[in-house]
Legacy VTK file of the C-alpha trace (Angstrom):
# vtk DataFile Version 3.0
C-alpha trace
ASCII
DATASET POLYDATA
POINTS 96 float
90.534 91.805 88.873
93.243 89.344 89.926
91.164 86.385 88.782
88.887 87.905 86.110
91.647 89.928 84.369
89.044 92.646 83.779
89.019 96.072 85.431
85.865 96.540 87.560
85.967 100.295 86.903
86.406 100.632 83.115
86.019 96.975 81.971
89.397 96.968 80.148
91.042 93.537 79.932
94.754 94.408 80.112
95.885 94.086 83.728
99.371 94.344 85.216
100.078 91.940 88.060
102.660 93.365 90.466
104.212 90.591 92.562
105.576 92.830 95.305
105.547 96.539 96.077
108.793 98.184 97.197
108.945 100.032 100.508
111.893 102.276 101.365
112.780 102.572 105.040
114.523 105.957 104.790
118.027 104.479 104.939
118.126 103.756 101.199
117.117 100.146 101.862
114.271 98.650 99.870
112.116 95.780 101.108
108.663 94.427 100.295
105.679 96.472 101.471
103.933 94.838 104.446
100.257 95.348 105.361
100.499 95.179 109.149
102.548 96.107 112.185
102.426 93.234 114.663
103.072 92.883 118.385
106.048 90.633 119.213
106.125 91.152 122.954
106.971 93.608 125.697
110.340 95.297 125.369
112.478 97.384 127.681
111.235 100.617 126.077
107.707 99.478 125.132
106.224 97.119 122.586
108.501 95.066 120.342
107.037 95.346 116.859
107.348 93.408 113.621
105.648 93.445 110.240
103.615 90.852 108.349
101.665 90.375 105.149
103.523 91.102 101.911
101.377 93.219 99.571
100.911 92.626 95.838
98.755 94.549 93.360
96.829 94.456 90.092
96.720 97.597 87.944
94.484 98.417 84.974
96.575 99.493 81.941
93.853 101.908 80.790
92.528 103.791 83.823
95.118 102.926 86.483
92.595 101.476 88.928
94.617 99.456 91.451
93.630 96.644 93.791
95.943 95.627 96.620
96.147 92.058 97.879
97.845 90.573 100.920
99.693 87.363 100.233
98.751 84.506 102.574
96.319 86.486 104.772
95.732 83.420 106.938
99.281 83.834 108.309
98.698 87.351 109.699
99.021 87.135 113.486
95.965 88.429 115.331
97.514 90.089 118.382
94.530 92.138 119.599
96.560 95.358 119.670
97.668 96.110 116.127
95.740 93.411 114.251
92.167 92.674 115.311
89.719 90.308 113.641
86.225 91.683 113.100
83.506 89.138 112.381
80.318 90.272 110.647
76.977 88.505 110.252
76.797 85.176 108.458
76.446 85.584 104.669
73.152 84.692 103.079
72.593 82.780 99.902
74.910 80.421 98.010
78.170 81.895 99.433
77.836 80.354 102.902
LINES 1 97
96 0 1 2 3 4 5 6 7 8 9 10 11 12 13 14 15 16 17 18 19 20 21 22 23 24 25 26 27 28 29 30 31 32 33 34 35 36 37 38 39 40 41 42 43 44 45 46 47 48 49 50 51 52 53 54 55 56 57 58 59 60 61 62 63 64 65 66 67 68 69 70 71 72 73 74 75 76 77 78 79 80 81 82 83 84 85 86 87 88 89 90 91 92 93 94 95
């Protein structure tokens, strides 16, 4: 939908592109929604945690179907605890 500008659900061609999604932390502070909690190291009281991966979205103006996208997914740290990489079988056909 982000590249085709057509909704895969209803085929409508009016799409809203949302650059960032707000996330409130409970203290009346708004920041950008992040996709992952990440491990930063061992702390005195347990794991030190951070966040990574700002989320954007595309929304169909007709049916409301929404796709979420993570900006710069290659920068997400794979820490093995909170973010793990799963590798499936090699694709077949022209998409190798």
